[in-house]
N, C-alpha and C positions, 0 to 999 in steps of 0.2 A: 874499414870502408873500402879502400882500394880503387874506387871510381875516380877517374881524372876529372877535375872541374876546370872548365874553360871560361874565359871572360870574353867580353865583346871583341877585342882585337883578335883573339885566337879564332873565334867562330867566324868573324868576317873574313879572315885570311883563308880558313878552311873552305868556306863557301865561295871564295873568289869575289867577294863584295867589299865595298868600303864600310866603315863603321856607320856612316850615315845611311847607307842603303839597308844595313841590318836593322838599324833603329826604325826605318820606315817599314820594313817587313814586320817588326814587332807591333807597330801601330796598326798595320793592316791585318794582323793576325795570321800572317803567312810564314812566320819564323819558326824554327824548331822550339820545342817545349823548353821553357826556362823558368828560373825562380830568382827572387831577390833574397840574398843572404847577406847579412851585415851591411845592408845598404847598397850592395852591388849586384847587378844583374849577372847571373851565371848560368851555365849549361853543363849538363853531364855529357861527357864525350860520347857515350853510347846513344844519347838522344839525338845528337847532331849526326852521328853515323847512320842512325835509323832514318832520319830526315832525308839524307842523301840517297840511301838505298831505296826509299819510297819514291823519290823523284825518278830514279832510273827505272824502277818497276813500272811506274805510270807511263813513262816514255816508251817502254817496250810493248805496251798493250795497245 
């Protein structure tokens, strides 16, 4: 596999948000793509990086 899996604390830190803010983003549908595996919400690091890249691309246009 090789893809790094991140959990809510990791993603919140990477986005500069609190865990509560990230949960709200999930509720609003504005968070990076994620999945529930083994009862835990998780993200692929590449999806989080793509989310950040897209935000910068949108800001530049």
